N, C-alpha and C positions, 0 to 999 in steps of 0.2 A: 520592503517589509519593515514594519515599525519595531522598535526595540522593546524589550521587556526586562524587568528586574530579575526574573527567574525563568530560565529557559531549559527545557529538557526535550530533545529530539530523539529520533530513532531511525534505524534502517531495518526493514523487515523482509528479507528475501525468503522465497519458498525454495526448499531443497530439491528442485526438479532437474537440476543440472548445475554445471559450474557457472560462475559469474561471467557475463559477457559485457560488451561495451555499454549497452543500454542500462544494465544494472549498475555498472560503475558510475555512470552519470548521476543516478539517483543516490548512490552511496556517498559520492563525493559532494554533491550539492547539499545534501542533508548535513553532512559532516561540517562543511565550511560555514553553513548558516549557523549551526550551533556554536562552533568554535569562535567564529568572529564576534559572537555576542557574549562570549565568556560562559557559555552554557554547557550542558552535558549532552553527550551523544551516546545512545545505547544501541545494541544490536539484538534483534529478536528473530529467531528462526520460526517461520510460519509453517510448521510441519503437521498439518491437520488433514492432509489428503494423501494417505499412504499409497493409493493406486497410481498417483502421478510422480511420486518421489523416486529419486535414484539413490541406491545405496552409496553411502560415503559422500553424498553431495554436500551435506551440511558441514562436514569437516573440511571439505575442499573449499567451500565458500569462506569459512573462517580463516583458513590458511592463506587464501588470496588476499583477504582484507589485511591480514597481518603483514604480508609482503608489501602491500601498498602503504603501510604505515597508518592505516585507519583502525586505530585501537579504541574500543568502547570504554566508557567510564563506569564499568560495572559488569557483573556476570552476564553472560549471554542467557536470554530467556528462550525456552523452547515451548511453543504453544501446546505440544502434545503432553506436556507435564502439568498443564493447567486445566484439564478437562473438568475437574470438580467445580472450579470457578465458573466455567462456561455453562455447565448444566445447571448450576445454582441460579445463574442469571436468566436462563431460559425459564426455569420454574417461576422466578419472580415476575417475568413478563407475562406468563400465562395466568398467574394468580391475580394480577392487576388488569386483566383483560386486554393487554397489549399484544398478545400473541395467541395463536390457536393451532390445534391439531389439524392436519390435512391428510386426506387419503389419496390424493391425486398422484398418478405416476407422471414421470417426465414426459412420456409420450402424450398423455392426456393434456398436459399444460401446453406442449408444443402445438398440439392440434387445435386447442380451443382459445389459446391466448393470442395477443397481438404483439407486434414488434416494439421494442423499446431500447434505449441506449445501454441497458445492462443485460440485454437478451429479451426473450419473450416475456411479456407481462402476464402474470398469473390472473386468470379470469374471475377469481373470487368464489370458486365453487364451494369451498368449505368454511368460508369466513363466518357464517352464521350457524355452524354445526356440521358434523359429519353426516353424509347421506345415510339413510337407514341401511344397516347391514355392512357398513364399511368400517375399517379400522384405521387408526392413525399410522401413517408412514413417515411423515415429516412434520415439522413445526414451522410456522411462518409468523413473522411480526407484521402488524397492521401498518401498511404504507399509507398513512393519512396526513393531511395537512401540507403546508408549504414550508420547506426548509430554506432559510436565507442565511448566507454568510458572505464575507468578503475574502476572496482568495488573495493571498499575498502576491501572486504573480498574474493571475488571470482576471482579477477585479471582481465586481459583484456577481453573485450566483443566486438565482432564485429557482427552486426546484419543487414542482408540484408532484409529490410522491405518488398519489393515486394515478396521475396521468402518465408519469414517466418511469415509475419503478413498480408500483403495485405492492401487494403483500409479498414480502421477500423471505426467502429461506433463512432460518436461524439454526435449524438442526436437520441434517440430511437423512435420507432413508437408511444409510449405513450406520447411523447413530452418532456420527462425528458432528461437532458444531460447524456451522457454515461460516464462510469467510467474514461477512459483515459482523456477525455476532462476536466471533473470537477476536477480531481486530479491535472492536469497540471496547470489549471487556478488558483486554490486555493493555490497551492504551490508558484506560482508567487506572488499572492496577499499578502501572509503572509511573503514573503521574506525568504522562506525556503532555507537554504544553503546546508543542508545535509539530506538525507532520509535514515534511517536505518529501514529495514523491512525484512519480511521473504523471503526465497529463492523462494517460490512459485510465488512471484511477479516479479522475475527477467525478465520474458518474457514480462511483462507490461512496463518495463522501456524504451525500445527503442521507442515505439509509443508515450509515454509521453514526452520523450526528443524531438521527432520530432515536436510535437505540440508546445512546448515552443520555439523551433527554428523558426517555422512558425510565431509565435507571436512576434518574436524579443527579446526573453528573454534568459538569460543565465541559463542553467539547473543546478540544484544542483548536488553535489556529491552523489553517491549512494553506499550503502553497504548492502548486503543481508545476513541475519543471517541464520544459519541452521534451517531447519524445525524440529519441534517435531512430531515424527511419532508414531503410535500405534504398537501393536504386529503384525499386518498384513502389516506393512510398509506404511500405509496410513496416511496422515497428520492429526493431530488433527484439527477438525473443527466442527462447529455447525451442518453441514450437516451429519457428521459422528458421531453425538451424543456425542461429547466430554463433559466430566463432567464439570459443572461450578465450578469456584473457590469458596472456602469456605471463605466467608467474615469474619467468626469468627476465622480464623487461618491465618492471613496475613503473619506473620513471617515465618511459615512453607512453605507457597507458595513461598515467596521470596527466602528462602534457597534452595528450590528445583529448582527454575529457575536459581539461581546463579550456582548451580552444573551443570545444563544442559549447561550453557554458559561457562563451564570449569574454572570458578573462584573457589577459595578454601578458603572460610571464615573459620577462626579458630573455633575449637569445642566449645570454651566458648561463642560464639555468638548464640548457640542453645538456643532458648527461648527468645532471645533479641527482643525488640520492633522494628517495621519497621524502625523508624528513625535511630536507631543505626546500623541496618544492612545496610541501604542505605549509611550511612556515610562511613562505612568501604568499601562498594562496589565501591563508587565513588573514594575513595582514592587509591584503588588497582586495578581498572578496567584495564584489559589487553586484548584488542580486538584481538591481534595477535594470541592468543590461538585458535581462530576460523578460521584462514586463510584456505581457501579451503574446509571447512566443509560445506556440503550441507544439511545434515539431520542427526538426531540422535534419538535414542529411548527415548521416554518420560518416566519419572518416574511415571507418573499418567495417568489415562485413559482419 
């Protein structure tokens, strides 16, 4: 990944449970990339899906990050406290014809749409206006044109939004902003210049770039780290019951994550405190070792 004069990265977990090894890989990779460039690293809690969130999970995540020595360069941002900005962005998109109201239910979309990398592709039912007698349930951004960018680890990406994503949600039926909209708006607001995250979110990048472009903002640079997968080849996730990190063994967790990221700390660092491990990792970080790698076996469950 190329250097830049001003770098601001971020880690943005959802509080659906405690941090696991897969989320540590993302946190550590984004942290090391920022720190190795002399940049800033921020933390944002993506808490815009109350139905999936666990009480106390946000505090638990922040506690674990602190135990690991991964301290952000500024106050933690909570998406749930930025709803006015999200809804203002939705209104701007609608005003400029970049988004539209939709009356379709999830069942209708699943029944009428076709499969895509981000799920079922919306069939376009309401993009030219609501059917007579129908009311708006959600709002969607127009998935139009081709998005091109060079991923810092995965190389050139070309994404035809109409074919692969379709018109995507920006406001859900429950009134909350959808993920693509909130992530794009909050990255703009925080001045994020680089996003380093897991390969599972590569398909989310084109619609988020398009929202930023619709809002007149310059998108950040992106790099997608390899996914940590279990013995069945499935990514580690809270839904797949990935084991939470052990807060009492932060050094061991960092060493395992560094090994997964193909960094090779010397043997004498075994048992070292997090601060010493991170200092070594920042000084020796080599992201080029991950070029083109999309997934790798996790050393933990």
